[in-house]
C-alpha positions, -999 to +999 in steps of 0.1 A: -067+214-390-096+234-377-112+228-344-149+219-344-171+237-322-173+210-298-136+210-295-133+248-289-164+247-264-140+216-244-109+241-243-128+270-231-146+250-205-112+228-195-098+261-192-121+278-173-122+244-148-087+246-144-089+285-133-116+274-109-138+299-123-167+276-139-198+277-132-226+244-119-241+244-154-209+249-171-193+219-154-222+197-163-216+205-197-178+201-194-183+166-175-207+156-210-176+167-235-152+149-215-171+117-215-178+120-255-154+095-275-153+117-306-135+142-283-107+118-270-077+132-288-088+169-278-095+160-244-059+140-242-042+168-256-056+193-234-045+173-206-010+169-222-009+205-221-017+206-185+007+182-174+034+200-192+028+231-173+025+214-139+050+234-120+020+262-122+002+269-093-026+249-097-052+239-069-084+216-077-101+199-048-105+162-046-142+165-052-136+185-082-110+156-095-134+130-086-160+146-110-136+141-137-126+108-130-161+100-131-167+115-165-135+101-181-125+065-168-160+051-153-177+054-188-148+031-207-145+006-175-166-027-172-192-024-148-189-057-134-148-047-118-141-020-097-117+012-110-089+013-100-085+047-082-055+070-073-056+088-042-036+121-047-019+141-023-036+177-035-015+200-018+015+187-034+006+177-071-005+197-097-037+198-112-029+177-139-030+147-120-063+156-112-076+161-145-058+126-156-077+109-126-058+080-132-022+084-116+005+110-113+031+101-094+051+131-082+050+150-115+068+120-131+040+091-143+005+093-164-013+065-168-042+063-196-078+063-192-073+025-207-052+012-185-075-011-164-083-033-195-057-030-222-019-025-223+003+003-245+005-008-278+044-011-275+041-039-249+007-056-256+011-091-270+046-094-255+044-086-218+030-118-196+012-102-165+008-110-126-023-103-109-021-085-078-030-108-048-067-114-051-069-141-017-051-145+017-028-175+014-013-169+051-009-201+072-012-210+111+014-231+124-001-247+156+021-255+187+018-295+175+038-284+143+003-288+123-004-263+097-039-249+086-040-232+052-066-203+056-075-202+023-089-237+017-106-239+054-141-227+055-155-196+075-165-209+111-147-224+140-113-239+127-105-255+161-102-257+200-067-256+214-064-257+252-097-241+259-090-215+233-112-210+200-097-202+166-123-186+144-123-175+111-147-146+102-164-138+068-141-111+060-108-138+066-100-119+100-091-148+125-096-144+162-088-162+192-108-164+221-108-178+257-084-182+283-059-207+294-032-213+317-011-232+292+014-216+275+013-229+237+024-208+207+014-204+173+029-186+146+008-170+118+026-165+084+016-144+058+038-154+023+044-132-004+018-124-030-007-126-007-036-099+009-032-083+043-046-103+066-055-094+102-060-110+134-076-105+170-054-121+198-069-136+226-060-101+246-085-083+224-053-068+207-053-064+170-026-074+146-025-067+110+004-084+086+015-078+054+027-096+025+061-119+033+055-113+069+049-138+104+039-133+137+048-159+169+023-154+197+009-174+228-028-190+225-029-167+254-013-138+275-002-160+309+017-140+336+030-102+338+038-094+304+024-101+270+048-112+242+050-118+206+077-117+180+075-107+141+093-111+109+087-083+080+058-058+086+032-060+113+005-031+120-005-033+161-038-017+180-025-028+215-057-038+240-045-015+274-038-034+304-013-016+326-007-047+349+007-065+316+028-043+291+027-055+257+064-069+245+069-070+202+104-089+199+115-081+161+139-101+144+159-105+176+175-076+169+155-053+195+120-051+210+086-025+211+072-022+247+041-009+249+009-006+272-016+002+249-012+020+218-014+021+179+017+013+160+037-001+127+071-020+127+088-024+093+115-049+098+118-068+064+151-081+062+160-066+032+155-033+043+183-011+058+170-003+091+139-014+114+113+012+116+086+015+146+063+043+135+040+055+162+007+066+158-011+066+192-001+063+228+038+059+236+059+033+228+097+027+239+121+007+214+149-010+227+182-024+209+183-064+221+224-062+221+233-030+234+202-023+254+200+013+239+166+026+245+145+054+227+108+068+237+090+078+206+055+103+206+029+099+181+037+112+145+075+099+153+095+069+141+124+053+156+149+035+129+171+009+142+201+008+121+236-012+119+255-016+152+223-004+172+222+031+159+190+050+163+177+077+146+144+095+153+126+112+128+100+136+141+076+139+116+069+106+101+058+101+068+023+084+083+004+080+051+033+061+035+034+039+068-001+025+068-004+026+029+001-012+028-027-018+055-052+008+036-050-012+002-017+012-017+013+011-027+035+043-018+066+055-025+078+086-012+108+102-029+119+062-032+144+048-052+142+021-078+156-008-053+133+005-030+099+004-052+113-030-066+113-044-030+079-038-029+066-051-059+084-083-049+065-088-017+033-079-031+034-096-066+058-127-057+084-121-081+122-116-084+139-088-096+166-088-116+186-060-130+207-061-164+235-037-163+238-007-138+205+002-118+185+031-133+187+060-110+150+069-106+134+089-080+093+077-074+067+097-055+030+088-054+003+063-043-021+040-059-040+008-055-027-021-049-051-039-067-036-030-102-016-060-119+018-056-121+017-047-161-003-013-152+024-009-125+049-009-149+032+011-173+030+038-150+069+032-140+080+032-178+070+069-180+104+075-164+122+059-187+124+025-171+121-006-191+109-038-180+105-072-192+083-100-174+097-136-177+073-158-158+079-147-120+111-132-128+112-092-135+140-080-155+148-041-154+173-022-176+176+013-191 
């Protein structure tokens, strides 16, 4: 079938855009054609052509891709909801990802422009869905055993405990204020399927807790050290105090000692190593049993494996490490079980495998506000099949 005049013009401008030889006037014309619903078939054919040849040396800027995202995606989305946006690694991936302006994971996945509000036809009506966490379900356990569920209390002062005021701010942040000479511990627990929560300790240090994590801490720090203990994953921005080092006990297996710094600890018990990643300052990581100690510098990651075996990664994947705090799910050359563990914690689901675990590798970063079905739609582009049954996700080849 012969192309229409508009289809021919779209193809010409599309090619010029990819080659970065398009003028400002032509670019405006291209955006209008991309947003034309009658040209959807031609647009997607051009996208597929670029995707199929994505090993070519394409290099669009984030600004150029944002223009295409605005033209293609935003007109089709409900204006009352924020569209899911993908953060691209521009130097790594082909321009196909930019043109799609939806999702491209290391050249493996494509998410269609309508994924924000419709399911793939092959699964529509047959797959139940699980929404991303919309609220924070964290709980504070006081020293007397009383529990405060943060999603059921109003903003403002929660209570006073031994001279310490506990406040919930409008953005959900928890703040401890005041001083005391009595050592009493609270525990902040953030369950699976809960949004990230952040808290300011009485010394001004700031802590963020990922889903499936907890931290125990004193109401106020007394004495010559500031000690807390965590499970799961937490990011710390520690207030400087040379007279009282800040110590983080991690699952009783090791501890991190700092004076004032920014660092992340990933210590989920279903992961193969405890990972401490330093963003600023310096930290010392010490294995509890062997007392083996490692000092790491900014940009490095200390990994404590079984039998107190340390490895140091000098160029740590900071974007991957910090994705959870910044609102993203990040997969950096991750195998399927690694991806599934992250989904289990974020969506509070149980993953089961039928038959052998598919051997796949995934890379990329998406907003963590997508529903589970939207994420699965992406993963299925890499020849993995899923079935959702309540809170169970069944994986098969």
